[in-house]
N, C-alpha and C positions, 0 to 999 in steps of 0.2 A: 263740111264741117272743116273747123279749125284743127291745127293740132294741139292748141290749148283746149277747146271742147273737148279734144279724144284723151287729152292727159284727164280731164275732170273726171271722164267717164271712166276712163283705166282707174282712178282713186277710189273711186266711189265705191265701183265692184268689188276692190281689192280690198275695203275694210267691208263690207257686207258679207266674206267667205272668212275675215279676221273675227268679226263679231258674232259669228256662230260659231265658232269653235270654242270662244271666251264663254257665249253664254253654257256651251255644253258642258265645257270644263268646270263651271260651278253648278249645275245641276237648274241651270235657268231654262229649263226646256222648250216653255212656251213662248221664252223670248227669242230661242233659236229657231223655233217653229215657225215665228212669225217674218223670218227673212225667207221664206217660201211664197213662192204661187200656192195660191188653195188648192190647185191641181198638179204638183209637182212630181215630177216621174223620176225614181229614185232607184238605182241598182247598186247597191252599197256589198261588195264582196259576196256576191249572189244572194243579198236578201233584198228581192223588189220588194219597194216600199212605193203607195202612192197616196200622194194630197197628205195634207196636214195632219189631218187625225191621226192617219195611221203609222207617221213619223213621232209624235208627242209619245203614242203608247208605244214603241220602240224603244225610242230614247229612256225613255224612266223606267222600262222594263230591265233595258241593257245596263243602264249606268245609274241607276237611281240609289243603289247600295255600294257604288264602287266608285273609286277614282281615277279619273283620266285627264289626261294631258296633251294636247294635240300641239305637233308642231308645224304651221304650215310656211312652208319653203317654196322657193323656184317659182313663184306666181308669174305668169302670162295672162294678161287681157288683151285679146284680141278685140276692136272695135268691130262691127257688123254694117252698124249705122246707127242712128240715134238712139233706138231703141232697143237692140238687141245687142251682144256680148258672146264670145266664147271665151273661157278660162281653162288654165290648164295649172297644176303645180304638184307639190309633192305634200305627202302627210304623213308625218309621223307618229305614230302614237304608242304612249306609254300607258299602263291600266295597272289597279291594282284590284281584284277582286277581292280581297279579303277585310278591307279596311277604308273607311271614310277619311281621307286626310284633314277636311275641317274639324272631325273631333278627335283627330291624334294630336299626341303632343311633341312627336319626333317625326324627322323623315322616315318614308316607306323604305324599307329594303328594296333595293332596286336592281336588276340586272340586264340594264339595257331595254330598248323601243321593244316594244311587241312586233310592231308591224311598219313597214313604209308602204304606203299605197300609191300609185300615181292617179290624180285628180281631174275629171272633166265635168267643167260645168256649162250652162250655159243660162246666162241672165235675163233678165226683159223689165223694161221701165214700165211700173204702173205706176196708179196712184198713191199708192205706198210708198214709191221710191224703187228702186233698184230691187228685183226679187230673184232666188233661185230657182229657175222653171224647169231645171232636168241637169242631174248629176248621175256620175258614173265613177266608184271605185273598184280599182284593180289593184291586188296586194302584188308588190312585186320582191320585197325581203319579208321574213319572217325568224324572229329570234328564236323561237323556240314551236313545236308543234301546238301548244295551248291554244284553242281557239280565242278571239278578242268577245267583249262580249254583246255586240250587234251579231255575230255569227252563233254563238249560244241561242240569244235570244231567238235569231230566226230558226233555227233547226227546232228547239224547243213546239216555238209557233206554227211550224209546218210552212213556213214561209222560204227556203232552201227550194230553188229551183231543180229538178233532176241534173241540171249540167253544171251543177255549182260544184 
């Protein structure tokens, strides 16, 4: 594989990761979930999720009536081969459970990000294009002890593992 081919893969995979958060922040959950493989394995801050359908349920329940903005930074994509990559990045999340920005007429009161997480993903090339097959999110910094929406949903749905 040439360096130009490798760069193209890196760019395409970074775009998949960014598109996921753009879709989630706009409540386009079906589009977000389509960026995963059907059998994706995701452990997000103690909430284990398996497959597109389970992630769709979790996103809608956790964020359907909230405002969220994800800021993805420091993304590094390591090309393993033509069909597999490993990615790492930081995800800074700000959320509001009280209101949905799209129906508001002014900015939401803001005291800073809720959490910064280390993200690790494995992406694979599929007939649909590059898709996220495996994801892990580990919280590093937290603004306050308030749980973020996915953590709240996971606890209420009984999806939190005993070790989380």
